[in-house]
Every structure is written in C-alpha cells, then in structure tokens.
N, CA, C, O and the ligand as a Tripos MOL2 file, in Angstrom:
@<TRIPOS>MOLECULE
protein
  313   311    79     0     0
PROTEIN
NO_CHARGES

@<TRIPOS>ATOM
      1 N           4.5730  131.2460  230.5900 N.3       1 MET1
      2 CA          3.8500  132.4590  230.1100 C.3       1 MET1
      3 C           4.7300  133.2010  229.0800 C.2       1 MET1
      4 O           5.8820  133.5380  229.3560 O.2       1 MET1
      5 N           4.1940  133.4270  227.9680 N.am      2 ARG2
      6 CA          4.9530  134.0880  226.8910 C.3       2 ARG2
      7 C           4.8980  135.6220  226.9850 C.2       2 ARG2
      8 O           3.9070  136.2000  227.4310 O.2       2 ARG2
      9 N           5.9630  136.2430  226.5630 N.am      3 GLY3
     10 CA          6.0110  137.6930  226.5380 C.3       3 GLY3
     11 C           6.0030  138.3090  227.9130 C.2       3 GLY3
     12 O           5.5510  139.4390  228.0990 O.2       3 GLY3
     13 N           6.4920  137.5800  228.8530 N.am      4 ARG4
     14 CA          6.5000  138.0800  230.2240 C.3       4 ARG4
     15 C           7.4050  139.2860  230.3060 C.2       4 ARG4
     16 O           8.4600  139.3420  229.6740 O.2       4 ARG4
     17 N           6.9680  140.2600  231.1040 N.am      5 GLU5
     18 CA          7.8130  141.4570  231.2700 C.3       5 GLU5
     19 C           9.0580  141.1200  232.0540 C.2       5 GLU5
     20 O           9.0320  140.2770  232.9510 O.2       5 GLU5
     21 N          10.1190  141.7640  231.7230 N.am      6 GLY6
     22 CA         11.3700  141.5270  232.4480 C.3       6 GLY6
     23 C          12.3350  140.6480  231.7190 C.2       6 GLY6
     24 O          13.4660  140.4430  232.1600 O.2       6 GLY6
     25 N          11.8770  140.1110  230.5670 N.am      7 LEU7
     26 CA         12.8110  139.3540  229.7650 C.3       7 LEU7
     27 C          13.2010  140.1950  228.5340 C.2       7 LEU7
     28 O          12.3500  140.7520  227.8400 O.2       7 LEU7
     29 N          14.4870  140.2600  228.2990 N.am      8 VAL8
     30 CA         14.9530  140.9950  227.1180 C.3       8 VAL8
     31 C          15.6950  140.0310  226.1810 C.2       8 VAL8
     32 O          16.2190  139.0010  226.6060 O.2       8 VAL8
     33 N          15.7220  140.3920  224.9240 N.am      9 THR9
     34 CA         16.3970  139.5360  223.9670 C.3       9 THR9
     35 C          17.7740  140.1090  223.6800 C.2       9 THR9
     36 O          17.9140  141.2990  223.3960 O.2       9 THR9
     37 N          18.7650  139.2770  223.7520 N.am     10 CYS10
     38 CA         20.1240  139.6820  223.4450 C.3      10 CYS10
     39 C          20.2110  140.0670  221.9450 C.2      10 CYS10
     40 O          19.7610  139.3160  221.0800 O.2      10 CYS10
     41 N          20.7680  141.1910  221.6710 N.am     11 ASP11
     42 CA         20.8480  141.6800  220.2860 C.3      11 ASP11
     43 C          21.8730  140.8520  219.4850 C.2      11 ASP11
     44 O          21.8360  140.8200  218.2550 O.2      11 ASP11
     45 N          22.7500  140.2130  220.1820 N.am     12 ASN12
     46 CA         23.7880  139.4520  219.5170 C.3      12 ASN12
     47 C          23.4540  138.0090  219.2120 C.2      12 ASN12
     48 O          23.5790  137.5420  218.0800 O.2      12 ASN12
     49 N          23.0200  137.3050  220.2700 N.am     13 CYS13
     50 CA         22.7690  135.8880  220.1270 C.3      13 CYS13
     51 C          21.2830  135.5210  220.1320 C.2      13 CYS13
     52 O          20.9130  134.3860  219.8340 O.2      13 CYS13
     53 N          20.4430  136.4940  220.4730 N.am     14 GLY14
     54 CA         19.0080  136.2390  220.4600 C.3      14 GLY14
     55 C          18.4700  135.5090  221.6600 C.2      14 GLY14
     56 O          17.2890  135.1660  221.7270 O.2      14 GLY14
     57 N          19.3640  135.2720  222.6220 N.am     15 ARG15
     58 CA         18.9660  134.5840  223.8500 C.3      15 ARG15
     59 C          18.1280  135.4790  224.7200 C.2      15 ARG15
     60 O          18.3530  136.6880  224.7690 O.2      15 ARG15
     61 N          17.1880  134.9210  225.3920 N.am     16 LYS16
     62 CA         16.4020  135.7100  226.3470 C.3      16 LYS16
     63 C          17.0250  135.6490  227.7000 C.2      16 LYS16
     64 O          17.3660  134.5880  228.2220 O.2      16 LYS16
     65 N          17.1670  136.8570  228.2680 N.am     17 SER17
     66 CA         17.7170  136.8720  229.6190 C.3      17 SER17
     67 C          16.9680  137.8770  230.4400 C.2      17 SER17
     68 O          16.4270  138.8370  229.8900 O.2      17 SER17
     69 N          16.9150  137.6890  231.7650 N.am     18 PRO18
     70 CA         16.2300  138.5930  232.6070 C.3      18 PRO18
     71 C          16.8350  139.9940  232.5140 C.2      18 PRO18
     72 O          18.0500  140.1460  232.3880 O.2      18 PRO18
     73 N          15.9680  141.0260  232.5790 N.am     19 ARG19
     74 CA         16.4070  142.3990  232.4000 C.3      19 ARG19
     75 C          17.4800  142.7920  233.4050 C.2      19 ARG19
     76 O          18.4250  143.5030  233.0630 O.2      19 ARG19
     77 N          17.3370  142.3350  234.6310 N.am     20 ASN20
     78 CA         18.3170  142.7060  235.6410 C.3      20 ASN20
     79 C          19.6820  142.0770  235.3830 C.2      20 ASN20
     80 O          20.6790  142.5500  235.9280 O.2      20 ASN20
     81 N          19.7560  141.0400  234.5790 N.am     21 LYS21
     82 CA         21.0250  140.4190  234.3120 C.3      21 LYS21
     83 C          21.6190  140.8780  232.9480 C.2      21 LYS21
     84 O          22.8170  140.7550  232.6960 O.2      21 LYS21
     85 N          20.7300  141.4060  232.0960 N.am     22 ALA22
     86 CA         21.1710  141.8130  230.7890 C.3      22 ALA22
     87 C          21.8860  143.1640  230.8990 C.2      22 ALA22
     88 O          21.6900  143.9060  231.8610 O.2      22 ALA22
     89 N          22.7120  143.4670  229.9040 N.am     23 VAL23
     90 CA         23.4360  144.7150  229.8800 C.3      23 VAL23
     91 C          22.8370  145.5920  228.8170 C.2      23 VAL23
     92 O          22.8000  145.2020  227.6500 O.2      23 VAL23
     93 N          22.3670  146.7600  229.1780 N.am     24 SER24
     94 CA         21.7900  147.6520  228.1850 C.3      24 SER24
     95 C          22.9310  148.5200  227.5880 C.2      24 SER24
     96 O          23.8500  148.9510  228.2850 O.2      24 SER24
     97 N          22.8240  148.7330  226.3520 N.am     25 TYR25
     98 CA         23.8650  149.4840  225.6580 C.3      25 TYR25
     99 C          23.2280  150.4180  224.6240 C.2      25 TYR25
    100 O          22.3310  150.0240  223.8790 O.2      25 TYR25
    101 N          23.7060  151.6480  224.5970 N.am     26 GLU26
    102 CA         23.1550  152.5540  223.6310 C.3      26 GLU26
    103 C          24.0360  152.6260  222.4240 C.2      26 GLU26
    104 O          25.1820  153.0720  222.4770 O.2      26 GLU26
    105 N          23.4700  152.1750  221.3340 N.am     27 LYS27
    106 CA         24.1850  152.0860  220.0740 C.3      27 LYS27
    107 C          23.9110  153.3490  219.2810 C.2      27 LYS27
    108 O          22.7640  153.7550  219.0940 O.2      27 LYS27
    109 N          24.9830  153.9560  218.8230 N.am     28 ASN28
    110 CA         24.7700  155.1440  217.9680 C.3      28 ASN28
    111 C          24.9370  154.7580  216.5100 C.2      28 ASN28
    112 O          25.9280  154.1670  216.0810 O.2      28 ASN28
    113 N          23.9090  155.1300  215.7890 N.am     29 ILE29
    114 CA         23.9830  154.8520  214.3140 C.3      29 ILE29
    115 C          24.0410  156.2290  213.6580 C.2      29 ILE29
    116 O          23.1460  157.0440  213.8760 O.2      29 ILE29
    117 N          25.0570  156.5030  212.8720 N.am     30 SER30
    118 CA         25.1990  157.8560  212.3390 C.3      30 SER30
    119 C          24.8750  157.9560  210.8590 C.2      30 SER30
    120 O          24.5860  159.0500  210.3740 O.2      30 SER30
    121 N          24.9110  156.8970  210.1560 N.am     31 PHE31
    122 CA         24.4910  156.9350  208.7280 C.3      31 PHE31
    123 C          24.0060  155.5660  208.2860 C.2      31 PHE31
    124 O          24.2030  154.5530  208.9570 O.2      31 PHE31
    125 N          23.3580  155.5820  207.1190 N.am     32 GLY32
    126 CA         22.8580  154.3480  206.6090 C.3      32 GLY32
    127 C          22.5050  154.5190  205.1580 C.2      32 GLY32
    128 O          22.7260  155.5850  204.5830 O.2      32 GLY32
    129 N          21.9650  153.4910  204.5600 N.am     33 THR33
    130 CA         21.6400  153.5300  203.1290 C.3      33 THR33
    131 C          20.1240  153.6440  202.9800 C.2      33 THR33
    132 O          19.3600  152.9230  203.6220 O.2      33 THR33
    133 N          19.7240  154.5470  202.1370 N.am     34 ASP34
    134 CA         18.2900  154.7020  201.8650 C.3      34 ASP34
    135 C          17.8580  153.5500  200.9860 C.2      34 ASP34
    136 O          18.3960  153.4090  199.8880 O.2      34 ASP34
    137 N          16.9390  152.7350  201.3920 N.am     35 PRO35
    138 CA         16.5590  151.5720  200.6240 C.3      35 PRO35
    139 C          15.8960  151.8900  199.2930 C.2      35 PRO35
    140 O          15.8800  151.0460  198.3970 O.2      35 PRO35
    141 N          15.3530  153.0830  199.1490 N.am     36 HIS36
    142 CA         14.6480  153.4550  197.9410 C.3      36 HIS36
    143 C          15.5850  153.9280  196.8120 C.2      36 HIS36
    144 O          15.4940  153.4880  195.6660 O.2      36 HIS36
    145 N          16.4810  154.8390  197.1930 N.am     37 SER37
    146 CA         17.3720  155.4470  196.1900 C.3      37 SER37
    147 C          18.7410  154.7770  196.1630 C.2      37 SER37
    148 O          19.4620  154.8600  195.1680 O.2      37 SER37
    149 N          19.0870  154.1220  197.2480 N.am     38 GLY38
    150 CA         20.4330  153.5040  197.3320 C.3      38 GLY38
    151 C          21.4880  154.4710  197.7240 C.2      38 GLY38
    152 O          22.6650  154.1170  197.8010 O.2      38 GLY38
    153 N          21.0930  155.7040  197.9800 N.am     39 ASN39
    154 CA         22.0760  156.7300  198.4010 C.3      39 ASN39
    155 C          22.3720  156.5590  199.8820 C.2      39 ASN39
    156 O          21.5530  156.0710  200.6600 O.2      39 ASN39
    157 N          23.5930  156.9880  200.2400 N.am     40 VAL40
    158 CA         23.9560  156.9390  201.6540 C.3      40 VAL40
    159 C          23.4150  158.2110  202.2810 C.2      40 VAL40
    160 O          23.7800  159.3160  201.8800 O.2      40 VAL40
    161 N          22.5550  158.0520  203.2550 N.am     41 VAL41
    162 CA         21.9730  159.2100  203.9370 C.3      41 VAL41
    163 C          22.5130  159.2770  205.3620 C.2      41 VAL41
    164 O          22.7440  158.2630  206.0210 O.2      41 VAL41
    165 N          22.6980  160.4960  205.7970 N.am     42 ARG42
    166 CA         23.1960  160.6850  207.1550 C.3      42 ARG42
    167 C          21.9970  160.9120  208.0820 C.2      42 ARG42
    168 O          21.1160  161.7280  207.8140 O.2      42 ARG42
    169 N          22.0040  160.1690  209.1650 N.am     43 PHE43
    170 CA         21.0330  160.4220  210.1870 C.3      43 PHE43
    171 C          21.6140  159.9930  211.4850 C.2      43 PHE43
    172 O          22.5890  159.2430  211.5250 O.2      43 PHE43
    173 N          21.0450  160.4450  212.5190 N.am     44 ARG44
    174 CA         21.5550  160.0520  213.8410 C.3      44 ARG44
    175 C          20.4360  159.4310  214.6430 C.2      44 ARG44
    176 O          19.3500  159.9880  214.8040 O.2      44 ARG44
    177 N          20.7580  158.2330  215.1450 N.am     45 GLU45
    178 CA         19.7460  157.5350  215.9030 C.3      45 GLU45
    179 C          20.4520  156.8130  217.0280 C.2      45 GLU45
    180 O          21.5310  156.2430  216.8670 O.2      45 GLU45
    181 N          19.8010  156.8610  218.1640 N.am     46 THR46
    182 CA         20.3530  156.0740  219.2710 C.3      46 THR46
    183 C          19.3770  154.9330  219.5410 C.2      46 THR46
    184 O          18.1930  155.1460  219.8010 O.2      46 THR46
    185 N          19.8930  153.7590  219.4720 N.am     47 ARG47
    186 CA         19.0150  152.6220  219.6730 C.3      47 ARG47
    187 C          19.4990  151.8910  220.8950 C.2      47 ARG47
    188 O          20.6840  151.5890  221.0450 O.2      47 ARG47
    189 N          18.5570  151.6150  221.7630 N.am     48 LYS48
    190 CA         18.9530  150.8650  222.9680 C.3      48 LYS48
    191 C          18.8170  149.3830  222.7470 C.2      48 LYS48
    192 O          17.7490  148.8810  222.3950 O.2      48 LYS48
    193 N          19.9190  148.6890  222.9590 N.am     49 VAL49
    194 CA         19.9280  147.2900  222.7370 C.3      49 VAL49
    195 C          20.3430  146.5810  224.0260 C.2      49 VAL49
    196 O          20.9450  147.1900  224.9100 O.2      49 VAL49
    197 N          20.0290  145.3380  224.1220 N.am     50 TYR50
    198 CA         20.4020  144.5520  225.3070 C.3      50 TYR50
    199 C          21.2740  143.4110  224.9010 C.2      50 TYR50
    200 O          21.0680  142.7860  223.8600 O.2      50 TYR50
    201 N          22.2560  143.1370  225.7310 N.am     51 TYR51
    202 CA         23.0910  141.9880  225.5170 C.3      51 TYR51
    203 C          23.0990  141.1080  226.7350 C.2      51 TYR51
    204 O          22.9970  141.6160  227.8520 O.2      51 TYR51
    205 N          23.2150  139.8090  226.5690 N.am     52 CYS52
    206 CA         23.3490  138.9220  227.7080 C.3      52 CYS52
    207 C          24.7740  139.0950  228.2600 C.2      52 CYS52
    208 O          25.6300  139.6800  227.5960 O.2      52 CYS52
    209 N          25.0170  138.6050  229.4280 N.am     53 ILE53
    210 CA         26.2710  138.8160  230.0820 C.3      53 ILE53
    211 C          27.4580  138.3260  229.2270 C.2      53 ILE53
    212 O          28.4640  139.0260  229.1100 O.2      53 ILE53
    213 N          27.3420  137.1450  228.6390 N.am     54 SER54
    214 CA         28.4330  136.5730  227.8990 C.3      54 SER54
    215 C          28.7650  137.4000  226.6440 C.2      54 SER54
    216 O          29.9310  137.5710  226.2870 O.2      54 SER54
    217 N          27.7190  137.9020  225.9900 N.am     55 CYS55
    218 CA         27.9500  138.7300  224.7900 C.3      55 CYS55
    219 C          28.5500  140.0720  225.1840 C.2      55 CYS55
    220 O          29.4090  140.6000  224.4770 O.2      55 CYS55
    221 N          28.1010  140.6310  226.3160 N.am     56 ALA56
    222 CA         28.6120  141.9240  226.7880 C.3      56 ALA56
    223 C          30.0660  141.8040  227.0860 C.2      56 ALA56
    224 O          30.8430  142.7060  226.7740 O.2      56 ALA56
    225 N          30.4580  140.7000  227.6880 N.am     57 LYS57
    226 CA         31.8660  140.4520  227.9940 C.3      57 LYS57
    227 C          32.6750  140.3150  226.6910 C.2      57 LYS57
    228 O          33.7420  140.9030  226.5180 O.2      57 LYS57
    229 N          32.1120  139.5190  225.8050 N.am     58 HIS58
    230 CA         32.7550  139.2740  224.5180 C.3      58 HIS58
    231 C          32.9600  140.5310  223.7090 C.2      58 HIS58
    232 O          33.9820  140.6930  223.0430 O.2      58 HIS58
    233 N          31.9830  141.4260  223.7670 N.am     59 LYS59
    234 CA         32.0500  142.6700  222.9910 C.3      59 LYS59
    235 C          32.8130  143.7790  223.6710 C.2      59 LYS59
    236 O          33.0910  144.8220  223.0780 O.2      59 LYS59
    237 N          33.1620  143.5290  224.9810 N.am     60 GLY60
    238 CA         33.9160  144.5090  225.6760 C.3      60 GLY60
    239 C          33.0970  145.7040  226.1600 C.2      60 GLY60
    240 O          33.6180  146.8040  226.3440 O.2      60 GLY60
    241 N          31.8280  145.4630  226.3560 N.am     61 ILE61
    242 CA         30.9340  146.5760  226.7670 C.3      61 ILE61
    243 C          31.2040  147.0010  228.2050 C.2      61 ILE61
    244 O          31.0700  148.1730  228.5560 O.2      61 ILE61
    245 N          31.5880  146.0290  229.0310 N.am     62 PHE62
    246 CA         31.8730  146.3590  230.3880 C.3      62 PHE62
    247 C          33.0460  147.3250  230.4830 C.2      62 PHE62
    248 O          33.0370  148.2520  231.2940 O.2      62 PHE62
    249 N          34.0460  147.1010  229.6540 N.am     63 GLU63
    250 CA         35.2310  147.9750  229.5970 C.3      63 GLU63
    251 C          34.8510  149.3720  229.1280 C.2      63 GLU63
    252 O          35.3270  150.3820  229.6470 O.2      63 GLU63
    253 N          33.9780  149.3920  228.1270 N.am     64 LYS64
    254 CA         33.5320  150.6820  227.5900 C.3      64 LYS64
    255 C          32.8320  151.5000  228.6620 C.2      64 LYS64
    256 O          33.0540  152.7030  228.7960 O.2      64 LYS64
    257 N          31.9690  150.8110  229.4340 N.am     65 LYS65
    258 CA         31.2300  151.4880  230.4850 C.3      65 LYS65
    259 C          32.1840  152.0540  231.5470 C.2      65 LYS65
    260 O          32.0300  153.1780  232.0240 O.2      65 LYS65
    261 N          33.1770  151.2210  231.8940 N.am     66 LYS66
    262 CA         34.1560  151.5960  232.9000 C.3      66 LYS66
    263 C          34.9240  152.8160  232.3670 C.2      66 LYS66
    264 O          35.1690  153.7630  233.1140 O.2      66 LYS66
    265 N          35.2930  152.7990  231.1180 N.am     67 GLU67
    266 CA         36.0550  153.8840  230.4960 C.3      67 GLU67
    267 C          35.2510  155.1690  230.5260 C.2      67 GLU67
    268 O          35.7880  156.2320  230.8380 O.2      67 GLU67
    269 N          33.9430  155.0780  230.1970 N.am     68 ASN68
    270 CA         33.0930  156.2440  230.2210 C.3      68 ASN68
    271 C          32.9830  156.8470  231.6220 C.2      68 ASN68
    272 O          33.0370  158.0650  231.7920 O.2      68 ASN68
    273 N          32.8310  155.9850  232.6080 N.am     69 ALA69
    274 CA         32.6790  156.3910  233.9870 C.3      69 ALA69
    275 C          33.9930  157.0820  234.4380 C.2      69 ALA69
    276 O          33.9550  158.0810  235.1560 O.2      69 ALA69
    277 N          35.1090  156.5560  234.0220 N.am     70 MET70
    278 CA         36.3670  157.1890  234.3470 C.3      70 MET70
    279 C          36.5220  158.4990  233.7070 C.2      70 MET70
    280 O          37.0090  159.4450  234.3280 O.2      70 MET70
    281 N          36.1180  158.5960  232.4590 N.am     71 ARG71
    282 CA         36.2250  159.8660  231.7270 C.3      71 ARG71
    283 C          35.3490  160.9270  232.4220 C.2      71 ARG71
    284 O          35.7520  162.0820  232.5540 O.2      71 ARG71
    285 N          34.1650  160.5230  232.8580 N.am     72 LEU72
    286 CA         33.2340  161.4720  233.5130 C.3      72 LEU72
    287 C          33.8070  161.9440  234.8420 C.2      72 LEU72
    288 O          33.7100  163.1170  235.2020 O.2      72 LEU72
    289 N          34.4180  160.9790  235.5730 N.am     73 SER73
    290 CA         34.9520  161.3900  236.8950 C.3      73 SER73
    291 C          36.2000  162.2290  236.7460 C.2      73 SER73
    292 O          36.4720  163.0820  237.5910 O.2      73 SER73
    293 N          36.9580  162.0090  235.6970 N.am     74 ASN74
    294 CA         38.1200  162.8400  235.4300 C.3      74 ASN74
    295 C          37.7610  164.2940  235.1280 C.2      74 ASN74
    296 O          38.4300  165.2460  235.5300 O.2      74 ASN74
    297 N          36.6560  164.3910  234.3900 N.am     75 ARG75
    298 CA         36.1920  165.6890  233.9740 C.3      75 ARG75
    299 C          35.8610  166.5980  235.1540 C.2      75 ARG75
    300 O          36.0300  167.8160  235.0980 O.2      75 ARG75
    301 N          35.3840  165.9640  236.2210 N.am     76 LYS76
    302 CA         35.0030  166.7600  237.4100 C.3      76 LYS76
    303 C          36.1830  167.4580  238.0290 C.2      76 LYS76
    304 O          36.0320  168.4900  238.6820 O.2      76 LYS76
    305 N          37.4070  166.8780  237.8200 N.am     77 PHE77
    306 CA         38.5900  167.4260  238.4760 C.3      77 PHE77
    307 C          39.2570  168.5340  237.6500 C.2      77 PHE77
    308 O          40.1280  169.2520  238.1400 O.2      77 PHE77
    309 N          38.8350  168.6520  236.4070 N.am     78 GLU78
    310 CA         39.4360  169.6330  235.5460 C.3      78 GLU78
    311 C          39.0210  171.0620  235.8970 C.2      78 GLU78
    312 O          39.4580  172.0100  235.2440 O.2      78 GLU78
    313 ZN         24.0110  137.0870  223.9210 Zn       79 ZN79
@<TRIPOS>BOND
     1     1     2 1
     2     2     3 1
     3     3     4 2
     4     3     5 am
     5     5     6 1
     6     6     7 1
     7     7     8 2
     8     7     9 am
     9     9    10 1
    10    10    11 1
    11    11    12 2
    12    11    13 am
    13    13    14 1
    14    14    15 1
    15    15    16 2
    16    15    17 am
    17    17    18 1
    18    18    19 1
    19    19    20 2
    20    19    21 am
    21    21    22 1
    22    22    23 1
    23    23    24 2
    24    23    25 am
    25    25    26 1
    26    26    27 1
    27    27    28 2
    28    27    29 am
    29    29    30 1
    30    30    31 1
    31    31    32 2
    32    31    33 am
    33    33    34 1
    34    34    35 1
    35    35    36 2
    36    35    37 am
    37    37    38 1
    38    38    39 1
    39    39    40 2
    40    39    41 am
    41    41    42 1
    42    42    43 1
    43    43    44 2
    44    43    45 am
    45    45    46 1
    46    46    47 1
    47    47    48 2
    48    47    49 am
    49    49    50 1
    50    50    51 1
    51    51    52 2
    52    51    53 am
    53    53    54 1
    54    54    55 1
    55    55    56 2
    56    55    57 am
    57    57    58 1
    58    58    59 1
    59    59    60 2
    60    59    61 am
    61    61    62 1
    62    62    63 1
    63    63    64 2
    64    63    65 am
    65    65    66 1
    66    66    67 1
    67    67    68 2
    68    67    69 am
    69    69    70 1
    70    70    71 1
    71    71    72 2
    72    71    73 am
    73    73    74 1
    74    74    75 1
    75    75    76 2
    76    75    77 am
    77    77    78 1
    78    78    79 1
    79    79    80 2
    80    79    81 am
    81    81    82 1
    82    82    83 1
    83    83    84 2
    84    83    85 am
    85    85    86 1
    86    86    87 1
    87    87    88 2
    88    87    89 am
    89    89    90 1
    90    90    91 1
    91    91    92 2
    92    91    93 am
    93    93    94 1
    94    94    95 1
    95    95    96 2
    96    95    97 am
    97    97    98 1
    98    98    99 1
    99    99   100 2
   100    99   101 am
   101   101   102 1
   102   102   103 1
   103   103   104 2
   104   103   105 am
   105   105   106 1
   106   106   107 1
   107   107   108 2
   108   107   109 am
   109   109   110 1
   110   110   111 1
   111   111   112 2
   112   111   113 am
   113   113   114 1
   114   114   115 1
   115   115   116 2
   116   115   117 am
   117   117   118 1
   118   118   119 1
   119   119   120 2
   120   119   121 am
   121   121   122 1
   122   122   123 1
   123   123   124 2
   124   123   125 am
   125   125   126 1
   126   126   127 1
   127   127   128 2
   128   127   129 am
   129   129   130 1
   130   130   131 1
   131   131   132 2
   132   131   133 am
   133   133   134 1
   134   134   135 1
   135   135   136 2
   136   135   137 am
   137   137   138 1
   138   138   139 1
   139   139   140 2
   140   139   141 am
   141   141   142 1
   142   142   143 1
   143   143   144 2
   144   143   145 am
   145   145   146 1
   146   146   147 1
   147   147   148 2
   148   147   149 am
   149   149   150 1
   150   150   151 1
   151   151   152 2
   152   151   153 am
   153   153   154 1
   154   154   155 1
   155   155   156 2
   156   155   157 am
   157   157   158 1
   158   158   159 1
   159   159   160 2
   160   159   161 am
   161   161   162 1
   162   162   163 1
   163   163   164 2
   164   163   165 am
   165   165   166 1
   166   166   167 1
   167   167   168 2
   168   167   169 am
   169   169   170 1
   170   170   171 1
   171   171   172 2
   172   171   173 am
   173   173   174 1
   174   174   175 1
   175   175   176 2
   176   175   177 am
   177   177   178 1
   178   178   179 1
   179   179   180 2
   180   179   181 am
   181   181   182 1
   182   182   183 1
   183   183   184 2
   184   183   185 am
   185   185   186 1
   186   186   187 1
   187   187   188 2
   188   187   189 am
   189   189   190 1
   190   190   191 1
   191   191   192 2
   192   191   193 am
   193   193   194 1
   194   194   195 1
   195   195   196 2
   196   195   197 am
   197   197   198 1
   198   198   199 1
   199   199   200 2
   200   199   201 am
   201   201   202 1
   202   202   203 1
   203   203   204 2
   204   203   205 am
   205   205   206 1
   206   206   207 1
   207   207   208 2
   208   207   209 am
   209   209   210 1
   210   210   211 1
   211   211   212 2
   212   211   213 am
   213   213   214 1
   214   214   215 1
   215   215   216 2
   216   215   217 am
   217   217   218 1
   218   218   219 1
   219   219   220 2
   220   219   221 am
   221   221   222 1
   222   222   223 1
   223   223   224 2
   224   223   225 am
   225   225   226 1
   226   226   227 1
   227   227   228 2
   228   227   229 am
   229   229   230 1
   230   230   231 1
   231   231   232 2
   232   231   233 am
   233   233   234 1
   234   234   235 1
   235   235   236 2
   236   235   237 am
   237   237   238 1
   238   238   239 1
   239   239   240 2
   240   239   241 am
   241   241   242 1
   242   242   243 1
   243   243   244 2
   244   243   245 am
   245   245   246 1
   246   246   247 1
   247   247   248 2
   248   247   249 am
   249   249   250 1
   250   250   251 1
   251   251   252 2
   252   251   253 am
   253   253   254 1
   254   254   255 1
   255   255   256 2
   256   255   257 am
   257   257   258 1
   258   258   259 1
   259   259   260 2
   260   259   261 am
   261   261   262 1
   262   262   263 1
   263   263   264 2
   264   263   265 am
   265   265   266 1
   266   266   267 1
   267   267   268 2
   268   267   269 am
   269   269   270 1
   270   270   271 1
   271   271   272 2
   272   271   273 am
   273   273   274 1
   274   274   275 1
   275   275   276 2
   276   275   277 am
   277   277   278 1
   278   278   279 1
   279   279   280 2
   280   279   281 am
   281   281   282 1
   282   282   283 1
   283   283   284 2
   284   283   285 am
   285   285   286 1
   286   286   287 1
   287   287   288 2
   288   287   289 am
   289   289   290 1
   290   290   291 1
   291   291   292 2
   292   291   293 am
   293   293   294 1
   294   294   295 1
   295   295   296 2
   296   295   297 am
   297   297   298 1
   298   298   299 1
   299   299   300 2
   300   299   301 am
   301   301   302 1
   302   302   303 1
   303   303   304 2
   304   303   305 am
   305   305   306 1
   306   306   307 1
   307   307   308 2
   308   307   309 am
   309   309   310 1
   310   310   311 1
   311   311   312 2
@<TRIPOS>SUBSTRUCTURE
     1 MET1         2 RESIDUE 1 A MET
     2 ARG2         6 RESIDUE 1 A ARG
     3 GLY3        10 RESIDUE 1 A GLY
     4 ARG4        14 RESIDUE 1 A ARG
     5 GLU5        18 RESIDUE 1 A GLU
     6 GLY6        22 RESIDUE 1 A GLY
     7 LEU7        26 RESIDUE 1 A LEU
     8 VAL8        30 RESIDUE 1 A VAL
     9 THR9        34 RESIDUE 1 A THR
    10 CYS10       38 RESIDUE 1 A CYS
    11 ASP11       42 RESIDUE 1 A ASP
    12 ASN12       46 RESIDUE 1 A ASN
    13 CYS13       50 RESIDUE 1 A CYS
    14 GLY14       54 RESIDUE 1 A GLY
    15 ARG15       58 RESIDUE 1 A ARG
    16 LYS16       62 RESIDUE 1 A LYS
    17 SER17       66 RESIDUE 1 A SER
    18 PRO18       70 RESIDUE 1 A PRO
    19 ARG19       74 RESIDUE 1 A ARG
    20 ASN20       78 RESIDUE 1 A ASN
    21 LYS21       82 RESIDUE 1 A LYS
    22 ALA22       86 RESIDUE 1 A ALA
    23 VAL23       90 RESIDUE 1 A VAL
    24 SER24       94 RESIDUE 1 A SER
    25 TYR25       98 RESIDUE 1 A TYR
    26 GLU26      102 RESIDUE 1 A GLU
    27 LYS27      106 RESIDUE 1 A LYS
    28 ASN28      110 RESIDUE 1 A ASN
    29 ILE29      114 RESIDUE 1 A ILE
    30 SER30      118 RESIDUE 1 A SER
    31 PHE31      122 RESIDUE 1 A PHE
    32 GLY32      126 RESIDUE 1 A GLY
    33 THR33      130 RESIDUE 1 A THR
    34 ASP34      134 RESIDUE 1 A ASP
    35 PRO35      138 RESIDUE 1 A PRO
    36 HIS36      142 RESIDUE 1 A HIS
    37 SER37      146 RESIDUE 1 A SER
    38 GLY38      150 RESIDUE 1 A GLY
    39 ASN39      154 RESIDUE 1 A ASN
    40 VAL40      158 RESIDUE 1 A VAL
    41 VAL41      162 RESIDUE 1 A VAL
    42 ARG42      166 RESIDUE 1 A ARG
    43 PHE43      170 RESIDUE 1 A PHE
    44 ARG44      174 RESIDUE 1 A ARG
    45 GLU45      178 RESIDUE 1 A GLU
    46 THR46      182 RESIDUE 1 A THR
    47 ARG47      186 RESIDUE 1 A ARG
    48 LYS48      190 RESIDUE 1 A LYS
    49 VAL49      194 RESIDUE 1 A VAL
    50 TYR50      198 RESIDUE 1 A TYR
    51 TYR51      202 RESIDUE 1 A TYR
    52 CYS52      206 RESIDUE 1 A CYS
    53 ILE53      210 RESIDUE 1 A ILE
    54 SER54      214 RESIDUE 1 A SER
    55 CYS55      218 RESIDUE 1 A CYS
    56 ALA56      222 RESIDUE 1 A ALA
    57 LYS57      226 RESIDUE 1 A LYS
    58 HIS58      230 RESIDUE 1 A HIS
    59 LYS59      234 RESIDUE 1 A LYS
    60 GLY60      238 RESIDUE 1 A GLY
    61 ILE61      242 RESIDUE 1 A ILE
    62 PHE62      246 RESIDUE 1 A PHE
    63 GLU63      250 RESIDUE 1 A GLU
    64 LYS64      254 RESIDUE 1 A LYS
    65 LYS65      258 RESIDUE 1 A LYS
    66 LYS66      262 RESIDUE 1 A LYS
    67 GLU67      266 RESIDUE 1 A GLU
    68 ASN68      270 RESIDUE 1 A ASN
    69 ALA69      274 RESIDUE 1 A ALA
    70 MET70      278 RESIDUE 1 A MET
    71 ARG71      282 RESIDUE 1 A ARG
    72 LEU72      286 RESIDUE 1 A LEU
    73 SER73      290 RESIDUE 1 A SER
    74 ASN74      294 RESIDUE 1 A ASN
    75 ARG75      298 RESIDUE 1 A ARG
    76 LYS76      302 RESIDUE 1 A LYS
    77 PHE77      306 RESIDUE 1 A PHE
    78 GLU78      310 RESIDUE 1 A GLU
    79 ZN79       313 GROUP 0 **** ****
C-alpha cells in the first residue's frame, strides 16, 4: 500500500523509515535568496525534517538533542 501513514522520508538519504524509528529534527533557516531579485532576504522558518537512524547518528543529531536536554536541566538549577 502506497502512501501509508507512519512512514517518513529521510531528508538526507531519501530512505523511507517508520515514524517511530525516525528522528525528527527542527531545522532553523534564517535567511535565503529571493529567486526573483537574487537579493539575500532574511526570514525565519522552522522546518521539521526527519532522518533515519543512521543519518541522525552520522549528523550528530543525537548528541545535539542530549546537549539541549542537558542545557535545559542545568537552567532549572540556576
Ligand atoms: Zn537517512
């Protein structure tokens, strides 16, 4: 069955993996190029992307998540 719910596409390698095994990651894009004028325009966008386990490991997303969690827990003690 095509387009079944629960399958997400890895943003890096394009592989399909089950949502519960994929790693979601919020990518912040802060600027880009306007395709019409060619000027660099500033905008802020958060795009949610998914990575398969191997890409997440390769990109160090697990470490980033751990770091964020640590930062949040440290803040509580301040
Ligand atoms: Zn991947």
